[in-house]
MMTF fields as JSON, N, C-alpha, C and O atoms, coordinates in Angstrom:
{
  "mmtfVersion": "1.0.0",
  "mmtfProducer": "UNKNOWN",
  "numBonds": 411,
  "numAtoms": 412,
  "numGroups": 103,
  "numChains": 1,
  "numModels": 1,
  "chainsPerModel": [1],
  "groupsPerChain": [103],
  "chainIdList": ["A"],
  "bondAtomList": [4, 2, 8, 6, 12, 10, 16, 14, 20, 18, 24, 22, 28, 26, 32, 30, 36, 34, 40, 38, 44, 42, 48, 46, 52, 50, 56, 54, 60, 58, 64, 62, 68, 66, 72, 70, 76, 74, 80, 78, 84, 82, 88, 86, 92, 90, 96, 94, 100, 98, 104, 102, 108, 106, 112, 110, 116, 114, 120, 118, 124, 122, 128, 126, 132, 130, 136, 134, 140, 138, 144, 142, 148, 146, 152, 150, 156, 154, 160, 158, 164, 162, 168, 166, 172, 170, 176, 174, 180, 178, 184, 182, 188, 186, 192, 190, 196, 194, 200, 198, 204, 202, 208, 206, 212, 210, 216, 214, 220, 218, 224, 222, 228, 226, 232, 230, 236, 234, 240, 238, 244, 242, 248, 246, 252, 250, 256, 254, 260, 258, 264, 262, 268, 266, 272, 270, 276, 274, 280, 278, 284, 282, 288, 286, 292, 290, 296, 294, 300, 298, 304, 302, 308, 306, 312, 310, 316, 314, 320, 318, 324, 322, 328, 326, 332, 330, 336, 334, 340, 338, 344, 342, 348, 346, 352, 350, 356, 354, 360, 358, 364, 362, 368, 366, 372, 370, 376, 374, 380, 378, 384, 382, 388, 386, 392, 390, 396, 394, 400, 398, 404, 402, 408, 406],
  "bondOrderList": [1, 1, 1, 1, 1, 1, 1, 1, 1, 1, 1, 1, 1, 1, 1, 1, 1, 1, 1, 1, 1, 1, 1, 1, 1, 1, 1, 1, 1, 1, 1, 1, 1, 1, 1, 1, 1, 1, 1, 1, 1, 1, 1, 1, 1, 1, 1, 1, 1, 1, 1, 1, 1, 1, 1, 1, 1, 1, 1, 1, 1, 1, 1, 1, 1, 1, 1, 1, 1, 1, 1, 1, 1, 1, 1, 1, 1, 1, 1, 1, 1, 1, 1, 1, 1, 1, 1, 1, 1, 1, 1, 1, 1, 1, 1, 1, 1, 1, 1, 1, 1, 1],
  "groupList": [{"groupName": "MET", "atomNameList": ["N", "CA", "C", "O"], "elementList": ["N", "C", "C", "O"], "formalChargeList": [0, 0, 0, 0], "bondAtomList": [1, 0, 2, 1, 3, 2], "bondOrderList": [1, 1, 2], "singleLetterCode": "M", "chemCompType": "L-PEPTIDE LINKING"}, {"groupName": "GLN", "atomNameList": ["N", "CA", "C", "O"], "elementList": ["N", "C", "C", "O"], "formalChargeList": [0, 0, 0, 0], "bondAtomList": [1, 0, 2, 1, 3, 2], "bondOrderList": [1, 1, 2], "singleLetterCode": "Q", "chemCompType": "L-PEPTIDE LINKING"}, {"groupName": "LYS", "atomNameList": ["N", "CA", "C", "O"], "elementList": ["N", "C", "C", "O"], "formalChargeList": [0, 0, 0, 0], "bondAtomList": [1, 0, 2, 1, 3, 2], "bondOrderList": [1, 1, 2], "singleLetterCode": "K", "chemCompType": "L-PEPTIDE LINKING"}, {"groupName": "TYR", "atomNameList": ["N", "CA", "C", "O"], "elementList": ["N", "C", "C", "O"], "formalChargeList": [0, 0, 0, 0], "bondAtomList": [1, 0, 2, 1, 3, 2], "bondOrderList": [1, 1, 2], "singleLetterCode": "Y", "chemCompType": "L-PEPTIDE LINKING"}, {"groupName": "THR", "atomNameList": ["N", "CA", "C", "O"], "elementList": ["N", "C", "C", "O"], "formalChargeList": [0, 0, 0, 0], "bondAtomList": [1, 0, 2, 1, 3, 2], "bondOrderList": [1, 1, 2], "singleLetterCode": "T", "chemCompType": "L-PEPTIDE LINKING"}, {"groupName": "VAL", "atomNameList": ["N", "CA", "C", "O"], "elementList": ["N", "C", "C", "O"], "formalChargeList": [0, 0, 0, 0], "bondAtomList": [1, 0, 2, 1, 3, 2], "bondOrderList": [1, 1, 2], "singleLetterCode": "V", "chemCompType": "L-PEPTIDE LINKING"}, {"groupName": "ASP", "atomNameList": ["N", "CA", "C", "O"], "elementList": ["N", "C", "C", "O"], "formalChargeList": [0, 0, 0, 0], "bondAtomList": [1, 0, 2, 1, 3, 2], "bondOrderList": [1, 1, 2], "singleLetterCode": "D", "chemCompType": "L-PEPTIDE LINKING"}, {"groupName": "SER", "atomNameList": ["N", "CA", "C", "O"], "elementList": ["N", "C", "C", "O"], "formalChargeList": [0, 0, 0, 0], "bondAtomList": [1, 0, 2, 1, 3, 2], "bondOrderList": [1, 1, 2], "singleLetterCode": "S", "chemCompType": "L-PEPTIDE LINKING"}, {"groupName": "ARG", "atomNameList": ["N", "CA", "C", "O"], "elementList": ["N", "C", "C", "O"], "formalChargeList": [0, 0, 0, 0], "bondAtomList": [1, 0, 2, 1, 3, 2], "bondOrderList": [1, 1, 2], "singleLetterCode": "R", "chemCompType": "L-PEPTIDE LINKING"}, {"groupName": "PHE", "atomNameList": ["N", "CA", "C", "O"], "elementList": ["N", "C", "C", "O"], "formalChargeList": [0, 0, 0, 0], "bondAtomList": [1, 0, 2, 1, 3, 2], "bondOrderList": [1, 1, 2], "singleLetterCode": "F", "chemCompType": "L-PEPTIDE LINKING"}, {"groupName": "ILE", "atomNameList": ["N", "CA", "C", "O"], "elementList": ["N", "C", "C", "O"], "formalChargeList": [0, 0, 0, 0], "bondAtomList": [1, 0, 2, 1, 3, 2], "bondOrderList": [1, 1, 2], "singleLetterCode": "I", "chemCompType": "L-PEPTIDE LINKING"}, {"groupName": "ALA", "atomNameList": ["N", "CA", "C", "O"], "elementList": ["N", "C", "C", "O"], "formalChargeList": [0, 0, 0, 0], "bondAtomList": [1, 0, 2, 1, 3, 2], "bondOrderList": [1, 1, 2], "singleLetterCode": "A", "chemCompType": "L-PEPTIDE LINKING"}, {"groupName": "GLY", "atomNameList": ["N", "CA", "C", "O"], "elementList": ["N", "C", "C", "O"], "formalChargeList": [0, 0, 0, 0], "bondAtomList": [1, 0, 2, 1, 3, 2], "bondOrderList": [1, 1, 2], "singleLetterCode": "G", "chemCompType": "PEPTIDE LINKING"}, {"groupName": "LEU", "atomNameList": ["N", "CA", "C", "O"], "elementList": ["N", "C", "C", "O"], "formalChargeList": [0, 0, 0, 0], "bondAtomList": [1, 0, 2, 1, 3, 2], "bondOrderList": [1, 1, 2], "singleLetterCode": "L", "chemCompType": "L-PEPTIDE LINKING"}, {"groupName": "PRO", "atomNameList": ["N", "CA", "C", "O"], "elementList": ["N", "C", "C", "O"], "formalChargeList": [0, 0, 0, 0], "bondAtomList": [1, 0, 2, 1, 3, 2], "bondOrderList": [1, 1, 2], "singleLetterCode": "P", "chemCompType": "L-PEPTIDE LINKING"}, {"groupName": "GLU", "atomNameList": ["N", "CA", "C", "O"], "elementList": ["N", "C", "C", "O"], "formalChargeList": [0, 0, 0, 0], "bondAtomList": [1, 0, 2, 1, 3, 2], "bondOrderList": [1, 1, 2], "singleLetterCode": "E", "chemCompType": "L-PEPTIDE LINKING"}, {"groupName": "TRP", "atomNameList": ["N", "CA", "C", "O"], "elementList": ["N", "C", "C", "O"], "formalChargeList": [0, 0, 0, 0], "bondAtomList": [1, 0, 2, 1, 3, 2], "bondOrderList": [1, 1, 2], "singleLetterCode": "W", "chemCompType": "L-PEPTIDE LINKING"}, {"groupName": "HIS", "atomNameList": ["N", "CA", "C", "O"], "elementList": ["N", "C", "C", "O"], "formalChargeList": [0, 0, 0, 0], "bondAtomList": [1, 0, 2, 1, 3, 2], "bondOrderList": [1, 1, 2], "singleLetterCode": "H", "chemCompType": "L-PEPTIDE LINKING"}, {"groupName": "ASN", "atomNameList": ["N", "CA", "C", "O"], "elementList": ["N", "C", "C", "O"], "formalChargeList": [0, 0, 0, 0], "bondAtomList": [1, 0, 2, 1, 3, 2], "bondOrderList": [1, 1, 2], "singleLetterCode": "N", "chemCompType": "L-PEPTIDE LINKING"}, {"groupName": "CYS", "atomNameList": ["N", "CA", "C", "O"], "elementList": ["N", "C", "C", "O"], "formalChargeList": [0, 0, 0, 0], "bondAtomList": [1, 0, 2, 1, 3, 2], "bondOrderList": [1, 1, 2], "singleLetterCode": "C", "chemCompType": "L-PEPTIDE LINKING"}],
  "groupTypeList": [0, 1, 2, 3, 4, 5, 6, 7, 7, 3, 8, 1, 9, 3, 10, 11, 6, 11, 12, 13, 6, 14, 6, 11, 14, 15, 6, 16, 7, 6, 13, 17, 5, 15, 1, 8, 9, 18, 11, 13, 8, 18, 10, 5, 11, 13, 19, 14, 15, 12, 6, 10, 4, 11, 8, 10, 10, 19, 5, 14, 14, 7, 1, 7, 9, 8, 1, 15, 7, 1, 1, 6, 9, 15, 5, 4, 4, 1, 10, 4, 10, 15, 4, 12, 1, 13, 11, 5, 3, 12, 16, 14, 8, 15, 13, 13, 15, 15, 3, 13, 5, 18, 18],
  "groupIdList": [1, 2, 3, 4, 5, 6, 7, 8, 9, 10, 11, 12, 13, 14, 15, 16, 17, 18, 19, 20, 21, 22, 23, 24, 25, 26, 27, 28, 29, 30, 31, 32, 33, 34, 35, 36, 37, 38, 39, 40, 41, 42, 43, 44, 45, 46, 47, 48, 49, 50, 51, 52, 53, 54, 55, 56, 57, 58, 59, 60, 61, 62, 63, 64, 65, 66, 67, 68, 69, 70, 71, 72, 73, 74, 75, 76, 77, 78, 79, 80, 81, 82, 83, 84, 85, 86, 87, 88, 89, 90, 91, 92, 93, 94, 95, 96, 97, 98, 99, 100, 101, 102, 103],
  "secStructList": [7, 3, 3, 3, 3, 3, 3, 7, 6, 6, 1, 7, 3, 3, 3, 3, 3, 6, 6, 6, 7, 7, 7, 7, 7, 7, 7, 7, 7, 2, 2, 2, 2, 2, 2, 6, 3, 3, 3, 7, 1, 1, 3, 3, 3, 3, 7, 7, 1, 1, 1, 7, 3, 3, 3, 3, 3, 3, 7, 7, 6, 6, 1, 7, 7, 7, 7, 1, 1, 7, 7, 1, 1, 7, 7, 7, 7, 7, 7, 7, 7, 1, 1, 1, 3, 3, 3, 3, 3, 3, 6, 6, 6, 3, 3, 3, 3, 3, 3, 3, 7, 7, 7],
  "xCoordList": [0.85, 0.0, 0.897, 1.854, 0.577, 1.329, 0.409, -0.78, 0.961, 0.194, 0.802, 2.023, -0.064, 0.369, -0.417, -1.534, 0.134, -0.55, -0.675, 0.271, -1.855, -2.099, -2.917, -3.814, -2.619, -3.364, -4.545, -4.395, -5.707, -6.905, -7.341, -8.527, -6.405, -6.687, -7.813, -8.578, -7.929, -8.971, -10.236, -11.137, -10.315, -11.504, -11.889, -13.006, -10.96, -11.183, -9.827, -8.925, -9.684, -8.472, -8.83, -9.925, -7.907, -8.148, -7.049, -5.899, -7.413, -6.454, -6.754, -7.896, -5.702, -5.95, -4.781, -3.677, -5.048, -4.003, -3.297, -3.834, -2.1, -1.378, -1.008, -0.942, -0.768, -0.409, -1.547, -1.315, -2.779, -3.954, -4.473, -5.125, -4.187, -4.643, -6.136, -6.5, -7.004, -8.436, -9.075, -8.58, -10.169, -10.937, -11.618, -12.041, -11.717, -12.372, -13.876, -14.434, -14.53, -15.995, -16.63, -16.232, -17.6, -18.272, -19.721, -20.267, -20.345, -21.743, -21.816, -21.483, -22.261, -22.358, -23.827, -24.588, -24.217, -25.577, -25.606, -24.566, -26.794, -26.92, -26.181, -25.588, -26.213, -25.509, -24.006, -23.355, -23.441, -22.006, -21.63, -20.634, -22.418, -22.14, -22.228, -21.389, -23.237, -23.42, -22.267, -21.805, -21.799, -20.722, -19.341, -18.346, -19.265, -18.048, -17.037, -15.857, -17.48, -16.599, -17.41, -18.598, -16.723, -17.307, -16.206, -15.165, -16.425, -15.391, -15.786, -16.927, -14.83, -14.938, -13.905, -13.245, -13.748, -12.859, -11.422, -10.84, -10.83, -9.416, -9.159, -8.026, -10.2, -10.027, -11.135, -12.27, -10.772, -11.773, -11.546, -10.414, -12.635, -12.603, -13.134, -14.216, -12.379, -12.776, -12.98, -12.211, -14.007, -14.31, -14.642, -15.813, -13.613, -13.845, -14.344, -14.171, -14.955, -15.379, -14.219, -13.581, -13.938, -12.887, -11.504, -11.354, -10.502, -9.113, -8.702, -8.758, -8.298, -7.842, -6.55, -6.217, -5.846, -4.751, -5.246, -5.539, -5.338, -5.884, -4.783, -3.658, -5.122, -4.208, -4.777, -5.885, -4.033, -4.465, -3.784, -2.557, -4.565, -4.023, -4.365, -5.538, -3.353, -3.544, -3.524, -2.55, -4.609, -4.728, -4.997, -5.989, -4.135, -4.383, -5.707, -6.14, -6.351, -7.65, -7.621, -8.646, -6.483, -6.395, -6.268, -6.306, -6.117, -5.957, -7.149, -7.857, -7.364, -8.409, -7.746, -6.553, -8.539, -8.015, -8.822, -10.053, -8.128, -8.773, -8.249, -7.04, -9.165, -8.813, -8.278, -8.867, -7.151, -6.54, -7.293, -7.346, -7.871, -8.582, -9.701, -9.723, -10.632, -11.763, -11.274, -10.438, -11.782, -11.401, -12.58, -13.735, -12.288, -13.345, -14.017, -15.207, -13.26, -13.752, -13.113, -11.889, -13.919, -13.368, -14.146, -15.377, -13.423, -14.007, -13.36, -12.136, -14.173, -13.653, -14.218, -15.432, -13.332, -13.742, -12.612, -11.587, -12.787, -11.7, -11.664, -12.678, -10.442, -10.219, -9.211, -8.524, -9.132, -8.19, -6.962, -7.075, -5.788, -4.515, -3.871, -3.165, -4.124, -3.659, -2.184, -1.52, -1.652, -0.285, 0.731, 1.934, 0.27, 1.193, 1.639, 2.501, 1.066, 1.418, 0.209, -0.759, 0.265, -0.807, -0.417, 0.709, -1.344, -1.058, -2.127, -3.291, -1.712, -2.613, -2.571, -1.505, -3.757, -3.874, -4.679, -5.67, -4.241, -5.042, -5.999, -6.062, -6.737, -7.664, -6.95, -6.305, -7.003, -7.639, -6.628, -5.843, -6.636, -5.774, -4.302, -3.602, -3.839, -2.428, -1.761, -2.166, -0.752, -0.067, 0.626, 1.464, 0.268, 0.889, 1.942, 3.043, 1.599, 2.494, 2.222, 1.112, 3.266, 3.09, 3.864, 4.974, 3.276, 3.861, 3.78, 2.878, 4.743, 4.665, 4.032, 4.452, 3.032, 2.358, 2.365, 2.419, 2.312, 2.255, 0.862, -0.119, 0.772, -0.533, -0.943, -2.01],
  "yCoordList": [-1.173, 0.0, 1.239, 1.323, 2.198, 3.438, 4.595, 4.557, 5.644, 6.82, 8.044, 8.182, 8.934, 10.155, 11.324, 11.133, 12.511, 13.691, 14.726, 14.955, 15.362, 16.398, 17.511, 17.24, 18.76, 19.908, 20.163, 20.091, 20.457, 20.67, 22.132, 22.426, 23.032, 24.466, 24.922, 25.815, 24.334, 24.75, 23.928, 24.025, 23.114, 22.343, 21.266, 20.75, 20.951, 19.837, 19.306, 20.08, 18.001, 17.392, 16.031, 15.515, 15.468, 14.224, 13.224, 13.595, 11.966, 10.869, 10.035, 9.647, 9.764, 9.11, 8.247, 8.348, 7.4, 6.642, 7.607, 7.958, 8.03, 9.048, 8.565, 9.367, 7.272, 6.743, 6.81, 6.899, 6.766, 6.842, 8.269, 8.585, 9.137, 10.534, 10.641, 11.296, 9.998, 10.008, 11.37, 12.167, 11.624, 12.845, 12.768, 11.698, 13.91, 13.987, 13.822, 14.166, 13.301, 13.195, 14.577, 15.522, 14.688, 15.974, 15.948, 16.987, 14.79, 14.683, 14.4, 13.306, 15.413, 15.292, 15.233, 16.162, 14.154, 14.034, 14.618, 14.964, 14.721, 15.159, 14.199, 14.629, 12.91, 11.922, 12.161, 12.097, 12.436, 12.718, 13.9, 13.849, 14.95, 16.145, 15.81, 16.241, 15.049, 14.669, 13.809, 14.001, 12.866, 11.977, 12.599, 12.028, 13.755, 14.562, 13.964, 14.31, 13.069, 12.554, 11.989, 11.694, 11.849, 11.249, 10.4, 10.929, 9.112, 8.207, 7.569, 7.149, 7.507, 6.725, 5.61, 5.477, 4.822, 3.651, 4.007, 3.332, 5.026, 5.338, 6.699, 7.179, 7.328, 8.642, 8.871, 8.425, 9.575, 10.008, 11.498, 11.943, 12.253, 13.671, 13.78, 13.278, 14.43, 14.602, 16.083, 16.924, 16.391, 17.8, 17.966, 18.054, 18.009, 18.183, 19.585, 20.507, 19.74, 21.055, 21.715, 21.09, 22.968, 23.712, 23.245, 22.316, 23.896, 23.544, 22.386, 22.492, 21.307, 20.153, 19.643, 19.983, 18.854, 18.088, 16.661, 16.029, 16.164, 14.83, 13.793, 14.01, 12.681, 11.548, 10.487, 9.998, 10.134, 9.155, 7.838, 7.767, 6.811, 5.513, 4.53, 4.293, 3.968, 2.998, 1.596, 1.182, 0.877, -0.475, -1.398, -1.216, -2.379, -3.319, -4.046, -4.226, -4.464, -5.144, -6.375, -6.732, -7.018, -8.237, -7.956, -8.89, -6.683, -6.333, -5.532, -4.898, -5.566, -4.737, -3.598, -3.643, -2.576, -1.399, -1.134, -1.167, -0.871, -0.469, 0.899, 1.107, 1.825, 3.188, 3.182, 2.564, 3.879, 3.911, 4.826, 4.55, 5.905, 6.849, 7.506, 7.442, 8.139, 8.824, 10.054, 10.804, 10.262, 11.401, 12.356, 11.939, 13.637, 14.623, 14.434, 14.71, 13.968, 13.798, 12.542, 12.408, 11.62, 10.382, 9.954, 9.971, 9.571, 9.034, 7.685, 7.559, 6.689, 5.382, 5.061, 4.976, 4.887, 4.553, 3.764, 3.522, 3.374, 2.683, 3.103, 3.44, 3.067, 3.274, 2.222, 1.62, 2.013, 1.052, 1.792, 2.706, 1.389, 1.946, 0.871, -0.007, 0.953, -0.079, 0.052, -0.958, 1.273, 1.501, 1.511, 1.549, 1.477, 1.538, 2.953, 3.141, 3.95, 5.347, 6.056, 6.344, 6.337, 7.042, 8.514, 8.84, 9.391, 10.827, 11.526, 11.123, 12.58, 13.455, 14.802, 15.385, 15.285, 16.547, 17.538, 17.178, 18.792, 19.858, 20.377, 19.856, 21.393, 22.021, 23.175, 23.938, 23.373, 22.544, 21.587, 21.994, 20.36, 19.274, 19.655, 19.411, 20.247, 20.582, 19.415, 19.056, 18.828, 17.689, 18.131, 19.033, 17.485, 17.79, 16.758, 17.104, 15.503, 14.406, 13.231, 13.052, 12.433, 11.204, 10.108, 10.329, 8.92, 7.799, 6.546, 6.396, 5.646, 4.328, 3.407, 3.38, 2.659, 1.721, 0.346, 0.207, -0.663, -2.033, -2.352, -2.038, -2.98, -3.414, -4.705, -5.237],
  "zCoordList": [0.0, 0.0, 0.0, 0.77, -0.873, -0.945, -0.613, -0.93, 0.037, 0.403, -0.263, -0.338, -0.745, -1.407, -0.828, -0.345, -0.866, -0.338, -1.44, -2.193, -1.537, -2.54, -1.903, -1.105, -2.246, -1.75, -2.683, -3.903, -2.125, -2.938, -2.934, -2.789, -3.089, -2.993, -3.912, -3.547, -5.081, -6.022, -5.878, -6.712, -4.823, -4.471, -5.488, -5.478, -6.341, -7.256, -7.688, -8.007, -7.698, -8.218, -8.799, -8.575, -9.536, -10.264, -9.968, -9.734, -9.98, -9.938, -11.174, -11.419, -11.952, -13.246, -13.674, -13.139, -14.646, -15.32, -16.267, -17.318, -15.894, -16.659, -18.057, -18.989, -18.214, -19.523, -20.517, -21.723, -20.025, -20.902, -21.056, -22.05, -20.077, -20.077, -20.419, -21.395, -19.615, -19.927, -19.684, -18.887, -20.374, -20.15, -18.791, -18.355, -18.131, -16.825, -16.982, -18.024, -15.962, -15.997, -16.139, -15.458, -17.009, -17.215, -16.751, -16.383, -16.762, -16.357, -14.863, -14.406, -14.104, -12.65, -12.247, -12.517, -11.608, -11.081, -9.666, -9.106, -9.105, -7.712, -6.78, -5.791, -7.09, -6.276, -6.304, -5.261, -7.478, -7.577, -6.69, -5.969, -6.745, -5.95, -4.461, -3.671, -4.092, -2.689, -2.18, -1.056, -2.993, -2.558, -2.745, -2.299, -3.393, -3.557, -4.536, -4.484, -5.429, -6.473, -7.623, -7.495, -8.761, -9.953, -10.588, -10.976, -10.694, -11.186, -12.509, -12.701, -13.403, -14.628, -14.537, -13.507, -15.564, -15.497, -15.128, -14.279, -15.721, -15.525, -14.894, -14.902, -14.346, -13.723, -12.7, -12.87, -11.639, -10.663, -10.404, -10.214, -10.399, -10.044, -8.62, -8.317, -7.754, -6.36, -6.082, -6.548, -5.331, -5.038, -3.56, -3.19, -2.715, -1.28, -0.967, -1.765, 0.184, 0.643, 1.365, 2.212, 1.04, 1.716, 1.311, 0.517, 1.864, 1.585, 2.487, 3.712, 1.885, 2.654, 2.041, 0.905, 2.77, 2.217, 2.125, 3.14, 0.93, 0.708, 0.806, 0.356, 1.394, 1.433, 0.525, 0.746, -0.484, -1.475, -1.149, -1.086, -0.945, -0.583, -1.692, -1.982, -2.301, -3.383, -2.799, -2.171, -3.014, -2.5, -3.686, -4.393, -3.914, -5.008, -4.799, -3.661, -5.881, -5.771, -4.868, -4.288, -4.742, -3.937, -2.439, -1.637, -2.046, -0.639, -0.139, -0.921, 1.165, 1.766, 2.521, 2.819, 2.827, 3.507, 4.759, 4.734, 5.853, 7.107, 7.509, 7.616, 7.729, 8.122, 9.551, 10.438, 9.771, 11.089, 12.051, 13.249, 11.543, 12.407, 11.617, 10.387, 12.325, 11.703, 10.938, 11.441, 9.745, 8.916, 8.782, 8.867, 8.573, 8.356, 7.003, 6.85, 6.031, 4.668, 4.114, 4.139, 3.616, 3.085, 1.859, 1.852, 0.826, -0.393, -0.636, -0.599, -0.88, -1.258, -2.629, -2.811, -3.58, -4.945, -5.581, -4.945, -6.797, -7.49, -8.944, -9.556, -9.474, -10.906, -11.348, -10.523, -12.627, -13.186, -13.7, -14.515, -13.216, -13.68, -14.552, -14.057, -15.844, -16.769, -17.108, -17.345, -17.138, -17.587, -16.456, -16.714, -15.199, -14.068, -13.734, -12.875, -14.399, -14.153, -13.55, -14.254, -12.258, -11.579, -11.478, -11.101, -11.813, -11.737, -10.925, -10.916, -10.244, -9.51, -10.22, -10.418, -10.601, -11.319, -10.496, -9.861, -10.515, -9.933, -10.98, -12.094, -10.623, -11.559, -12.222, -11.503, -13.51, -14.539, -15.164, -16.022, -14.759, -15.263, -15.278, -16.26, -14.199, -14.023, -13.301, -12.195, -13.915, -13.309, -12.025, -12.039, -10.91, -9.623, -9.258, -8.829, -9.429, -9.076, -10.002, -10.503, -10.218, -10.99, -10.297, -9.812, -10.249, -9.522, -10.379, -11.203, -10.17, -10.763, -9.733, -8.576, -10.149, -9.252, -9.876, -11.098, -9.039, -9.546, -10.016, -9.343, -11.177, -11.702, -11.059, -11.365]
}
C-alpha cells in the first residue's frame, strides 16, 4: 500500500491513469455532488469542501483497507490503472504528481 498527499486548494483534483490521459468526468448528477466525487474507469474527479490536504491511498484489488482513524472527509472509490502510471492533477488538469504503481 502506498500513500500520497495532494493539496486541494482549487476544491477539485483528479487521480488518473497518466499513460492513458483520460478525459475527466463531465456529467455530474446530484448523487455525484453529494458523494463529492465522480469516477470513470481510468479517472476520478474529487471535489472536497474547503481547503484540505488529501491523502491518497492505493490499495491493489487483492488487498483490503482499514482506516486507522476517523477522517473529516473520506471518499472510497476505485479506478483502473492499466499503464502503471498514476497521476494526480489539480484544476484545470495541471499535473501535480506522478507515480509508478504495480498493476
